C-alpha positions in Angstrom: -21.8 -60.9 2.7 -19.6 -57.9 2.2 -21.3 -54.6 1.4 -18.6 -52.1 0.4 -18.8 -48.5 -0.6 -16.1 -46.1 -1.6 -15.7 -42.8 0.2 -14.7 -39.6 -1.4 -11.8 -38.2 0.6 -11.1 -34.6 1.2 -7.7 -33.2 0.4 -7.0 -32.7 4.1 -7.3 -36.5 4.9 -4.5 -37.3 7.3 -4.5 -41.0 7.1 -1.7 -42.7 5.1 -4.3 -44.9 3.4 -8.0 -44.2 2.8 -10.6 -46.2 4.7 -13.3 -48.1 2.8 -16.7 -48.3 4.3 -17.9 -51.9 4.5 -20.4 -54.0 6.4 -19.2 -57.5 6.9 -19.8 -59.9 9.8 -16.8 -60.6 11.9 -15.7 -63.0 14.7 -12.9 -61.9 17.1 -10.9 -64.0 19.5 -8.6 -62.3 22.0 -5.4 -64.4 22.2 -5.2 -63.9 25.9 -8.5 -65.8 26.4 -9.0 -68.0 23.3 -12.2 -69.5 24.6 -13.9 -66.0 24.2 -15.6 -65.2 20.9 -17.0 -61.8 20.1 -19.2 -61.1 17.2 -19.7 -57.8 15.4 -19.3 -56.2 12.0 -16.5 -54.5 10.2 -17.3 -50.8 9.7 -14.3 -49.8 7.6 -11.0 -51.2 6.5 -7.7 -50.1 4.9 -4.5 -52.0 4.2 -3.3 -51.4 7.7 -6.3 -51.3 9.9 -10.0 -51.8 10.5 -12.8 -50.6 12.7 -15.1 -53.2 14.1 -18.5 -52.5 15.8 -19.4 -54.8 18.7 -22.9 -54.5 19.9 -22.8 -56.7 23.0 -20.8 -59.3 24.8 -17.8 -57.3 25.9 -16.9 -57.6 29.5 -14.6 -54.7 30.1 -12.7 -52.4 27.8 -10.3 -53.9 25.3 -6.9 -52.6 26.2 -4.6 -51.0 23.7 -2.0 -53.5 22.6 -4.2 -56.6 23.1 -3.9 -59.0 20.2 -7.0 -60.6 18.5 -7.6 -63.2 15.8 -10.1 -61.5 13.5 -12.0 -63.4 10.9 -14.5 -62.2 8.4 -15.4 -64.5 5.5 -12.2 -65.9 4.0 -10.1 -63.0 5.5 -8.1 -64.1 8.6 -6.0 -61.4 10.4 -3.9 -61.0 13.5 -4.7 -57.5 14.9 -3.7 -55.3 17.7 -6.2 -53.0 19.5 -5.3 -49.4 18.9 -8.3 -47.7 20.3 -11.8 -48.2 21.9 -14.9 -46.2 21.8 -17.2 -47.8 24.3 -20.9 -47.7 24.9 -22.0 -50.1 27.7 -21.2 -53.6 26.6 -20.7 -52.6 23.0 -18.7 -50.1 21.1 -16.1 -49.8 18.3 -12.6 -51.2 18.3 -9.9 -49.8 16.1 -7.4 -52.5 15.1 -4.0 -52.3 13.5 -3.5 -55.3 11.2 -0.3 -57.1 12.2 -0.6 -60.0 9.8 -3.2 -60.8 7.1 -3.0 -64.6 6.8 -5.8 -65.7 4.6 -6.8 -63.3 1.9 -10.5 -63.0 1.1 -13.0 -60.4 -0.1 -11.8 -57.6 2.2 -8.3 -57.9 0.8 -9.6 -57.9 -2.8 -11.6 -54.6 -2.1 -8.4 -53.0 -0.8 -6.4 -54.1 -3.8 -9.1 -52.8 -6.2 -9.1 -49.4 -4.4 -5.3 -49.1 -4.6 -5.3 -50.0 -8.3 -7.9 -47.4 -9.1 -6.2 -44.6 -7.1 -3.7 -42.4 -9.0 -0.3 -42.1 -7.6 
């Protein structure tokens, strides 16, 4: 189940799109090793990227540029690793969304935010 909240953004926000705090279960599959499945939860999302928390199961650091299949609920995305903040076998992966194939609840949250923002 998706638990979303809306952030209040300061005027000095440098991102081109605001991030929406969410908590949604996610399964990630690195395309280089499609037999590997990683579980975690989405921490925040925008129209162009997402941050995923992985608590365990990572063997090594995800390399920048690696491509993953990312699925949460009905949302299915093809994402590229942009950054990694590691803590042992867990950590946070910052993804850039390359393609959003199946649109689900995360996509609807993004569209609702965009519709409610002036400009």
